[in-house]
N, C-alpha and C positions, 0 to 999 in steps of 0.2 A: 291518207291512210288513218284508220282508227288507231289511236295510240293507247296502249295499255302499259302503265308504268307503275308496277307495284314496288314496294321497298323490300327487295329480296335480301335475305341475310343468310350467311353461312351458319347453319344450325344442324348438327348431327341428328337431332331428334325430329327435325322437320325438313325433309328434302325440298330442294328448290321447286320441283314440279308440283309438290303438294301446296307450297305457298302460292304459286302462280294459279293453280286450280282454285284454291279458296278465294283468292282475290277476284278472279273473274266471276265465280259463282255468286259471291256477295254483291258484286256490281249488278248482276242480273236480277237478284232478288230485290234490291232496293230501287230498281228502275233506272239506274244510270246507263245500263246497256239495254236498249229496248228490243222487243221482238222484231225479227227481220234484219237486225244489224249483222253485217258480215264481219267475222273475226279476221285479223291480219293473217296472212299466210305464215306457216311455220318458219320459213326462212326469214321473212321480214321481221317477225317478232323476235326471233333469236338474235338477229343483227341489232335490233333496237335495244334489247336488254343485255346484249353481250353475254349470252348464255348459249348452251349447246342446243342443236336441233332436237336431240333426244329429250331434253328437259321440256321443251315446248310441246313436243309430240305426246309425251306421257300425260301432261296436263290436259291437252285437248282430248285425248282418248278417254280420260276420266270424265270430262264434261259430256262427251258423246255417250258414254256408257250410262250415265245417270239421267240422260234425256234433257240436259240444259241446252244442247245445240244439236243441229242436224246437218248431215252432209248432203250437199247438192253436187251432182256429177259435173266435173270440169269447172266448178265455180268456187267451192270452198265450204266452210262451216258457217252456219247461220244460227242465231239465237231463236229458240222456239217460243211460241206463246204459251205461258204457264197459267194454270188455274191458281191465281193468287189468293183466292179465299181458302185454299187448302194448305198454304204455306205461311210462313211468317209475313206479316204485313210490313210495310216500310217503317211504320212507327215503332215496330218491335226491334228493329235493327239499328244499332248505333251508327250515326252518320255525322262525321265531323263537319260536313259542309251544309248541314241543315241551317236554314236562315229563318229569321223571324217573319211572321206574316206581316204584310204591309198594314200600317195603321189605318183604321177606318177614317174615311173622309166625311166631315160633317158639313151640312149645308150652311150652318152659322158657326164659324170658328173664330172665337175671340183670342186668337193666338197673338202673343206679343212677339215683335221682331219681324213680322212680315211688312212689306212695303206696298205702296199703291202702284200696281203695274199699268193701270189705265192712263196715268199721267206721266209715265216715264218717256223721255225722248229717245225711243228706240231707233228711230230713223237716223237721228244725228249720231248716236253711238255706233250704229252699224256702219255708217259712212266713215267715221274716224278709224274704226277697226280695219275696214277694207283698205283705206288709204295706207295705213301702216303696212299691211300685208303686201300691197302692190308696189310700194316705193322704197322699202327699207330692207332689201335682201341681205345687206351686210350685217344688220343687227340680228337677224334671225339665227345666225350661226354662232352667236356669242352668249355667254351666261349673263352679261350685263354687270352693272355696278353691284358689289356685294351689299352695300347699304340700301340700294334702290336707285333708280334712275334720277340723276341730278335735276333734270327738268321738273320732274314731279315733286321732288323734295323742296325745290325752290318755290313752286306754286303753293305747296302746303304751308311752308313757313310764312309766306305772305298772307295766306288766307287766315290762319289761326291768329296771326298778329292783329289783323283788322277785325275779326269777328269775336275773338276771345281774349285779346290782350296778351297773348303768349309771345315771349321774347326768345328768339333762338336764331341760330344760323342753320342753313340747310344741312351742313355737315353733322349737326346734332341729331338729325332725323334718321331713324332706321325703319325701313319698310318691312312689313311682315304680312303673313297670310291670316290676318284676323287677330282678335284680342288674345285668345288663348295661346297662340304661337308666340306672341310678343311677351306675354307673362311668363311663358316657359323659359325664354331667353333671359328675362330679368331674374327668374329664380336661380338660374345657373350663375348669373353675374353676381348676385348678392352672396351666394355661397362662396365664390372666389374671394369676396371682400370680407368674409367672416361673419356675415349676417344670416341668422337662421330662425328668427322669431318674428312672426308677422301678425299684426292685428288687423282684423276685418270688421266691417260693420255687421251687426247682427239684427235683422237679416241682411244678406248681401247676395249678389249674383253667385249662385252655387257653382257655375262653371269656372269662375275665377278662383274660388276657394279650393276647388278640386285640383287645380294646377299646382298650387303650393303644397297641398297635402301629398300629392303624388311625388313631389320633389323632397319629401321628408321634413317639411317645415312644421314647427310647433305653431298651431293656430290659436290666436287669442280673440274670441268673439267679444266685441265691444257693443254695449247697448246703445240705443238711439234715444234722443230727445227731440223736441220740436224743431231744433236747429240742425239736426243730423247727429253725427257720432258724438258720444259723450267724451269730452276732453278729459274730464276728471277720471273716468274709468281707463282712458288711454294712458294717462300718467301712471296709474296703478299697475298696469301691465308691464311686463319686462320686454315688450316688443321694441325692435329698432327699425321696423318697417310698418307702414300702415297703408291699406288699400281702401280708397274712398271714392264715392261717386257724388261729389259736392253739388254739381249743377242740377241733378235730378236723382235723388237717392233711389237706388234700385234695391228692392221693389217698392218701398213705402212712398216715394215721390216728393219728400220735402226738399227744399233748396237750402243749402248751408248759408247762413247769414254771413255778412262781411265780418261781424264781430267774431263769429265762430271760426272763420277762415284765418283770421289773425292769430287766434289761440292755437290752432293746429300747426301753423307755421312756427309759432314760438316753441311748441313741443319739439318740433323737428330740430330747431336750433339748439335747445337745451340738451336733448338726448342724442345729438348727432344722428338723428333718424332720417329716414327717407319716406317721403309721401308719394304713393302711386295715385295719380289723379286720373280716373277713368271718366272722360268727358263724352260718354257714349251717344247721347242724343241732344247735345246742347243747342243744336240749331233750332229746335222746336220749342219755343217759349211763347205762350199766348197772352201774357199780360205782364205789365211791369217792365222795367229796364233790365237789359242783360247784366248779370253779375260777372265781374272779371274772373278769369281762371285763377286757381291757386298759383299756377306756375307764373302767371303775370305779376302776382303780388310778391312772389318769393325773391328776396334779396340775398339769400345765403346759399343758393343752389342746392336745395333739398327736395325739389319736386321733379318727378318723372311724369310727363304728360302723355296720355294714351288716347288715341282717337281711331275711329274706323269709318269706312264708307258704307257699312252694312245697312244702317238705318237711313242715312241721307241719300244713298245712291242705290246700290244693289247688293243684297247679301251674297249673291252667287259669285261676284267677282273676287271675294275673299281678299280684300285689301285693307290693311290697317297700318298704323304708324305709331312709333313712340319717339319722344323727344327726350334725350338723355341729358343729364347734367354734365358739365365738362369733365369732372372726375370719373364719372361712370363711363363716359365716352372713351376716355383714355384706356380704361380697363377693357372695354368692349373691343377696341381696335387692337389691343394686345392679345387677347385670348380668343377672339372670334374672327380673326382675319381669314381663316380658311373656310368659314361658313359661306356657302353659296346663297344667293338671294332666291327665296322660294316663290316670290310673286312673278307671274308671267311678265316678261319684258314688253310683250305686245300690249298687254293690259295697261301697264304703267305709262307707256308712251301715248296711248290713246287717251288715257285719263288726263295726262299732262296737257295735251292739246285741247281737250274738253274744257279744262280750267283756263288755259291761255286765251282761248277765243271767247271767253265770257259765258259759255253755256252753263258752267257750274253755278255762278251767282244767280242766273235766271232760274235755273232748276230749283235751287234752295228757296228763292222767293216764292215761286209757284207752289212748291210742296208745303211750305209753311202755311199758306192760305188753304190748301187742300186739307191738310191734317187739322188745322184749327176748325174748319167747318165740320169735319167728322167728329172732332172732340165736342163741339157745341151740340151736335145732334145726339151724341151719346148721353150727355148730361140732360138734355131735354127729355130724352126717352126715359131715363132713369127717374127723373122727377115726375113725368107723366104717369108711368106705370107703377112705380114703387112708392111714390110720395115720401113719407118719412120713415119707411120701414127698412131703409138701408142708409148707411153712412158712406159718403164718397171720400176717399183718401187719396192724396197725391194729385192735386189739381194744378192747372195752368201751364203745364209743360209736358213734353214727352209724347210717347205713343201708347201709353197705357194708364189706367187708373186701377185702384183697388176699391172693392165694395165690402163693407161689413154688413152682413145680412142678419136681420133680427127676426128669426122665425124658429129658433131652437135647433136647427139642423147643424150637423158637423160639416166641416169642409168636404169630406168624402161624400156625405149625403147630398150636399149641394151639387157637387160635380156629377154624381150619378143621376140625380133627378134631371139635370140639364141634358145629359147625354141621351136619356130616354126620349127626349124631345128633339133630338138631332141638333143639339147645341153643345159646343165644346167650350168649356171655361177652364181656368188653370189655377192650381193651388199656389199658396204663398208659403206654406209650411216647409217646402223643400229648401227654401232659401235661408232657413234658420239653422245655425250650427248648434244651438242649445237654447234652453230657457223659454219654451213655448207654453209652459203649464198654465199661465194666466192670460195667454193671448187669445183673443176671440178669433173665430174663423174668418179669414179674408179670402176673397176670390179676386183673381187678377183678370182684367178685361183689356186686351189689346185691341186696337181699332185700325191700325195703319193699313192693313191689307184688305179690310172689309169695305163693301160698298155702303153708301149712306142708307140705302133701302134695307140692306141686311142688318145693319146696326140697329135700326129702329125695330125691325121685325124680330131680331134675336132677343132684344130686351123684352118685347111683348111676350114672347114664348117663355122667357125665364120667369116672368111674373106668374104665368100659369103654373110652371113647374115648381116654383118655390112657395107660392102663396095660395094657389087654388087647389091643386091636387094633393100636395104634401104627402106624396107616396114615399115611404122610407124603405121600400123593398130593395 
């Protein structure tokens, strides 16, 4: 049965039948109720809305009298076809359910954060998911461990120790549905401990900054130097928390030196501060030796380590993790004991098996080679087509680079010129909290989800858009 569920209110100035009539009429005008649709019978609608038969009958009679519906013998009332050009159009009528148009798809999309689907082991992943569904009926009817499944946390603890030098027990690991969910938990946890001022790199990942802004934190943007965040400016701020991306600063791409890492750890010790280390794409480093995580260097329990499987595995599984210090863990267990685990138990168990059976290490090794090849092709294309007319920033790691374009165009003009050629590139300005007056326009080029052919062709087209046509329209 078609359900009509208006919010009817007792109003002496507006009888119920008028409210019902107006509701149905507006739904007809905006197209929610299409021509030929049969209205519910008077009795069924009266029972559904818990109102009298007379109220529904009066509303229907008014619709019938004004020609919005027609009666068919022994069948009921049906909505008639209207001359919509003679009445208000859909755009003239407020509609709270209006949705945004889907964004345009570009042939060459240099979006950061997408991953290579062609080399993902879908067959293995599908097999593990199916095995779990088939043989684990008892697990399906439980909420699982509130921190996350122990098998998975144990594998993560082992992996981050071997690959990043992180030292932790599986009990310190909290699973979450992505970075922003975990940052939201941290924001609540810090509030409980009396911390409310956070420093962030400027620029930094705007999605992280937004989480703390939405939780009412005072944000201190800290400038960057060639080694990462300015420790001098950090000391000048009154922040007692700092959010950093030391392994591959987002979006500028520099790697925090070991000397700088020791300085920020010293800041945390002196200020009794907390460092949030977002190690978002540390797996993909293309030259030099891996630099130990801040957490692995920390001897005073001042670093919270965050990681996700979005870049290294699949963004769609929405799996991330944070490693709390012992003191923060005690607070978490005290105040968040009633929080259910948001990550699917099925996904966690499948991922744990994926890691236990060695698929994870093989996948990372393979993807490191895949992304390094794409990275090299991107640099070759930039050198071939742009020569010395752009500066490349943030090299040797991660899944994106920045380019500073020397042609006099603004960031917005560069993006628009690219889009007219069916190429999507991305701004860096949105990642700045303040202080962009003297900053040249940068464009972010992600390459993880693009084919090698599209990377080369996309750069060729950008050369035309930015240096041959120079259309500022």
